[in-house]
C-alpha positions in Angstrom: 95.0 65.2 134.4 96.6 68.9 134.2 94.9 70.9 133.2 97.0 74.5 131.9 94.4 77.9 132.5 94.6 81.1 131.2 92.2 84.3 132.3 92.8 87.4 129.7 89.2 88.5 129.0 88.8 91.7 131.3 91.8 94.2 133.0 92.4 90.9 135.1 95.9 88.5 134.2 95.4 84.7 135.5 97.1 81.4 134.8 96.9 78.8 136.7 97.6 74.9 136.7 95.1 72.0 138.4 96.6 68.7 138.5 92.9 66.3 139.2 91.8 68.3 142.0 94.4 69.7 143.3 95.0 74.0 142.0 98.9 73.4 142.4 99.0 76.7 141.7 97.7 80.1 140.7 99.3 83.4 139.1 96.8 86.7 139.1 97.3 90.1 138.5 94.6 93.7 137.4 96.7 95.9 137.0 97.3 97.9 134.3 99.5 96.1 131.9 98.8 94.8 128.1 98.1 91.2 128.4 100.7 90.7 126.0 103.4 91.7 128.4 102.2 89.4 131.1 100.6 86.7 129.9 103.4 84.6 128.8 105.9 85.8 131.3 103.1 84.4 134.1 102.5 81.3 132.7 106.4 81.1 132.5 107.6 82.1 136.3 103.9 79.4 137.7 105.0 76.5 135.8 108.8 76.9 137.2 108.1 78.3 140.2 106.0 74.7 140.6 108.3 72.8 138.5 106.3 72.3 136.2 107.5 69.9 133.1 105.5 71.3 130.7 105.2 68.3 127.9 102.7 66.8 130.9 99.7 69.2 130.0 97.2 67.4 128.8 94.6 70.6 127.9 95.0 74.7 128.0 91.2 75.8 129.2 90.4 79.1 127.9 87.9 81.4 128.9 86.7 82.0 125.3 84.4 85.2 125.8 82.8 88.3 125.6 84.9 90.6 127.0 87.6 92.8 125.9 88.7 92.1 122.7 92.8 92.3 122.2 91.9 90.6 125.4 90.6 87.4 124.3 93.2 87.8 120.9 95.9 87.8 123.5 94.6 85.1 125.5 93.9 83.2 122.8 96.1 83.3 120.6 98.6 82.2 123.9 96.1 78.5 123.9 96.1 78.5 121.1 100.7 77.8 120.5 100.8 76.0 124.5 97.9 73.6 122.7 99.8 73.7 118.4 103.5 73.5 120.3 102.5 69.9 122.6 100.1 69.3 120.4 96.9 69.0 122.8 93.3 70.6 123.1 92.0 73.4 124.4 88.9 73.7 126.5 87.0 76.9 125.5 85.0 78.1 129.2 82.6 81.2 128.7 83.5 83.8 130.5 80.3 84.6 132.3 80.3 81.0 133.0 84.1 81.1 134.6 83.2 84.2 136.2 80.3 83.4 138.3 81.9 80.0 139.3 83.4 81.7 141.0 80.4 81.9 143.4 80.4 78.4 144.3 77.8 76.6 145.8 75.4 79.9 146.5 72.0 80.0 147.3 71.6 83.1 145.5 71.4 84.0 142.1 75.0 85.1 140.9 74.8 88.2 138.2 78.1 88.9 136.8 79.1 92.0 135.5 81.6 93.1 132.6 81.4 96.1 131.5 80.9 96.5 127.7 80.8 99.9 128.2 79.0 102.7 126.2 76.7 102.1 129.1 76.5 98.9 128.2 77.4 95.3 130.8 78.0 91.7 129.8 75.7 90.4 131.5 73.2 86.8 132.4 72.0 85.3 135.7 73.6 82.1 137.3 73.0 79.6 140.0 73.7 76.2 141.6 71.1 73.4 142.7 71.9 70.0 144.4 72.4 67.7 142.1 73.9 63.7 142.5 76.7 61.7 140.4 72.5 59.8 138.7 71.3 63.3 138.6 69.5 63.7 135.6 69.7 67.8 134.9 67.6 69.5 133.2 68.7 70.3 129.3 67.2 73.6 129.5 69.4 75.3 132.3 72.8 72.4 132.7 75.9 73.6 131.5 76.2 70.3 129.7 72.9 70.4 127.8 74.5 71.5 124.5 77.5 68.7 125.4 79.0 66.4 122.6 79.6 62.8 124.4 83.5 62.2 122.7 83.9 59.1 124.2 80.9 56.2 125.5 81.0 57.0 128.9 77.9 57.3 131.8 79.7 59.3 134.3 77.6 62.5 135.9 80.2 65.6 138.5 80.4 64.0 140.9 78.9 67.1 142.9 76.8 68.0 145.1 76.1 71.4 143.3 75.6 72.3 139.7 75.8 75.6 137.6 72.8 76.2 135.7 72.5 79.5 134.0 68.9 81.2 134.1 70.0 83.7 131.3 72.4 83.5 128.7 75.3 86.0 127.9 74.1 89.3 126.7 75.4 92.7 125.8 72.8 95.1 127.6 72.2 98.7 129.0 72.5 97.9 133.0 68.5 99.4 133.2 67.9 95.8 131.4 69.6 93.3 133.6 68.5 95.3 136.9 64.3 95.5 135.5 64.5 91.4 134.6 66.3 90.5 137.8 63.4 92.2 139.8 61.2 90.3 138.2 62.8 87.1 139.2 62.4 88.0 142.5 65.7 86.1 144.5 68.9 88.1 145.9 71.7 88.3 143.4 75.2 89.1 144.3 77.4 90.7 141.8 80.7 90.6 140.9 82.4 91.8 137.8 84.6 94.2 137.2 80.9 96.8 135.9 80.3 96.6 140.0 82.3 99.8 140.3 81.3 101.2 137.3 77.6 100.4 137.8 76.9 100.6 141.9 75.0 103.3 142.3 72.7 102.5 139.4 71.6 99.3 141.2 71.6 100.8 144.7 69.0 103.1 143.5 67.3 100.5 141.2 67.6 97.2 141.9 63.9 96.6 144.6 65.5 92.9 145.7 68.1 91.7 148.7 71.5 91.6 146.9 75.2 91.7 147.9 78.8 92.4 146.3 81.3 90.1 146.1 84.2 90.6 148.2 87.7 91.2 146.7 88.8 87.9 147.0 85.9 86.8 144.4 85.3 89.2 142.7 86.8 89.2 139.6 88.4 86.6 136.7 90.3 83.7 137.3 92.1 81.0 135.8 90.9 78.9 138.8 88.1 78.7 138.1 87.9 78.3 134.2 90.4 75.5 134.8 87.3 74.1 137.0 85.3 74.3 134.6 86.7 72.3 132.1 87.8 69.8 134.2 84.0 69.2 135.4 83.6 69.0 131.6 85.9 66.9 130.0 84.6 64.2 133.2 81.9 64.5 132.3 82.3 63.7 128.6 84.2 60.4 130.1 87.9 62.0 129.2 90.4 60.9 132.2 93.4 62.0 129.6 94.9 63.0 126.5 93.8 63.4 123.9 95.9 63.6 120.4 95.0 65.3 117.5 93.1 63.6 115.9 90.7 61.9 118.5 89.7 65.5 118.8 86.1 65.8 117.9 84.6 69.7 118.0 81.7 70.0 120.2 79.2 72.3 119.4 79.7 75.5 119.6 77.9 77.8 121.6 78.6 81.0 122.9 77.1 79.7 126.4 78.6 76.6 126.7 81.7 74.8 127.7 83.6 73.1 124.5 86.0 71.5 123.2 88.5 72.0 120.0 91.7 71.6 118.1 94.2 74.1 118.2 93.2 74.8 114.5 89.3 75.2 115.4 89.2 77.0 118.5 88.4 80.7 118.0 87.5 83.8 120.9 83.3 83.8 120.7 82.7 87.9 120.9 78.9 89.4 121.9 79.0 92.7 119.4 80.8 94.0 116.9 85.0 95.5 117.7 84.8 99.6 117.6 86.9 98.7 114.4 84.1 96.5 113.0 81.4 99.2 114.0 83.0 101.8 112.3 83.4 99.8 109.0 80.6 99.2 108.9 79.3 102.7 109.1 81.6 104.2 106.2 80.4 101.0 103.8 76.2 102.3 105.0 77.5 106.1 104.4 79.1 105.3 101.2 82.3 106.5 102.2 84.1 103.2 101.8 83.1 102.4 98.3 83.8 106.4 97.3 87.7 105.9 99.2 87.5 102.4 97.5 87.1 103.6 93.3 89.8 105.7 94.5 92.3 103.6 95.8 92.7 104.8 99.4 91.2 101.6 101.1 
């Protein structure tokens, strides 16, 4: 089973190809170029480098949000275009879950921070616990709690560690998430592009032992998105390509990995874009209706 994974939720542009449990290749950049300039050339270059026949790709996995509105739209449009062309489904992976997966097996709580501007961060709290092939994960915390069985199967992820969600994805002031971390009392590891922005506040306000992930692990990676997608597919008894008519839209949650047809997939946002906020403000102020009457809107 081959998965093409795409990550474009922030400044990082990343693509990866995973076949079963082997990462065939990954191309990642963190540079101030728009993803519309870099993402498709990166995917093409990676496929040529590993001599990948694109028609053998079985699924496209994509980081679904939260993150940059423009970045998510570019990544989502790219994923939809490839999936439509190949007639394959899309696996939607929450951005912060994918980022947390970089620190697989950590004994500390994992707190991804993405700069959401205006003093806020996109964040959540994740962790790992031991699990076995036949374990019954706690429904309230396990990433599979909202899953839909797509085929009859009792298979579970055959790993000895399971990613659990301790706090759902949210957009909050940095002080709020640090206050919750202090209340939990557990050691934490911070990662993401929000760390350099808020490092001084973290150092001054955080009362529990904490550390910052190293450069090799502290930004989004398509390989993590692809591996989470692979785990999800296996957990639902899927071991090969699904045709469009056999792809069932699973329960969509902002915090759950999910399977979609290319037509059904949409990026998921935690708050309105700046343009939407400005439009709402104009509507509330009455200027929208005045402009509409005058034919200016």
